[in-house]
N, C-alpha and C positions, 0 to 999 in steps of 0.2 A: 459425597456432596449432600445427600438427603439428610444425613445425621447432622451435619453442620447447619443446614437450613432450619431444622427442627430446634436446635439449640438456640439459634438467633431468635426464633419466634418465642420460645419459652422465656428468654431473657428480656424480651421487649415488653412482656405483659406487665410487670410491676411499674414500668415507666409510663405505660399508657393509662393505668388506672389512678395515677396521682391526681388528686383533686382537693379542693378546699370546700369543706362542708361546715355550715354553721347552724346551730339550733338555738333559737331564742324563745323563751317562754315569758310571756308578758301577762302579769296578773291584771285582770279587768274588774271582776266582781260588780258587774252592772246588771240591774234589772232591765230586761228587754221585752217584757210583756207577760201576759198571763197565759197559763196553760189552758187547753180546751176543757179541763175539768176543774178550773180554778174556783168556780162558784160552789162546787161541792166540797173541795178540799182546801180552799184558800191557798192554792199553790201558784207559783210564778216561775218564769224562766230566768235563770241567772247566768250571764256570760261569765264563766269562771276565769278563763284564760284564753289567750291566742298562742298558737304554737307556730312559729315561723321557721321554715326550712329554707336555707339559702345554699345554692350549689354553684360552684365556679370550677372552671378548668376540667371538665369531664364530659365525655359523651356517653358514659355508661349510665343507663337508666336506673334509678333507685325506686323501689316499690315499697309502699307501706301497706302492710296487710293486717297488722294488729297493733294495738296500743294498750298497755297495761299501766294502771296508775294505782298506787297503794295509798291507803288512808292511814295516817299515824295520829291517833287521837281517841276520843271517847268512842265506844263501840256503836256502830251504826247497823241497824237491822236491814234497812233497804235504802238504796240510792239509785236514782235513775239519771242517766245522762245521754246526751246526743252529741255526735261529732259532725261538724259541718265544714265544708270548704268555703272559705271567704272569697268572694269575687275580688279581682284585683282593683277594680275602679270604684266599686260602690261600698257604702257603709254596710256593716253586717246586720242582717236580721235573719232569724231562723226560717227561711223559706224551704219548702219541701224539695225543690229542685237542687238545693245545695247540700241536702242531708246525705252524709256518707254512711252512717249506721247509728243504731241505738245501742245502748250499753247493756251489759248484764252485770250483776253485783254478786261477788263471792263473799258471803257473810262471814265465813270462817277466816279467810285470809284478809278480809277488809280491803278488797280490791275491786276497782271498777274496770271492766274489760270491754274494749271496743274491738270487735272482729268486723273488719270492713266487708261489705257485701261483695265488693270486687277490689282487688289491689289498686291503689292509686299511684300514679307516677309522680314523684316529687320533681317538679320542674326547677328552673333557675330560682324562682321564688314561689313557694307554696305556703299559704297560711291556712291553718285549721283553727276552728273555734270550738271550744269545749263548753257545752251548755248543760247546766244542771237544772232539774225540775225539783224545786224544794218548796216547803211550806214556811210560813212565818216562824213557827216554833223551831224548825230545823236550823234556822240561822244561828241560834245560840250554840248548837252542837258543832257547827263548822268552825266556831271561834276557839274550840278546844284543841285543835291540832292543825295538820297540814297534809297536803298531797305530795307524793313523790313519784316521778316517772320512773318506770322500770326500764333501764337502758337496754336490757337484753331483748326487748320486743321491737327495738328500732332496727332498721336495715343495718347489716353487719358493717358495711363500708362507713356508715355514719357513726356507729359505735366506736370504731377505731380512730376516728378523727376528732372525737369530742374530748374536751379537757376532763381530767379526773375530778369531777365535782358532781354533786347530786343536783338534780333539777327538781326544785320544789316550788309550790305556791300555796299560800295560806290566806285565809279570810280573816281580816282584822278590822 
């Protein structure tokens, strides 16, 4: 009897994790303010994109711990970004209380890396905002290429439910 019960539990697991997950990347490219060092470096904040996660038909929590985005274009020496959680009811502005993490830049691999201070739970609808701190001169470099999300840094359950396409966004 115990073996039969164990088999039933094991067989029920795939059915209980069935869910619908959607990832939508919306290009924004909006100036949303100046950086604290803007007078010295003539820099500003640029809302590059919003990343929407929508989850249906599952009680299994999904956690996002890291986000890796590759740059495909002219070589960039340094790029700084911030990842924010967008409030559900308000317009986005980069307030400190919504900041999830700052980025690091891998110059050799041309990747911007977001390691979240603490994993966040992706709810039924979670929207993240990727903000770049750039200068006026850097805008022309952005027009030479595009960014591509590295799927392997997304939660595994989400990776398996995404269509076989690349998720890119480009400044035009």
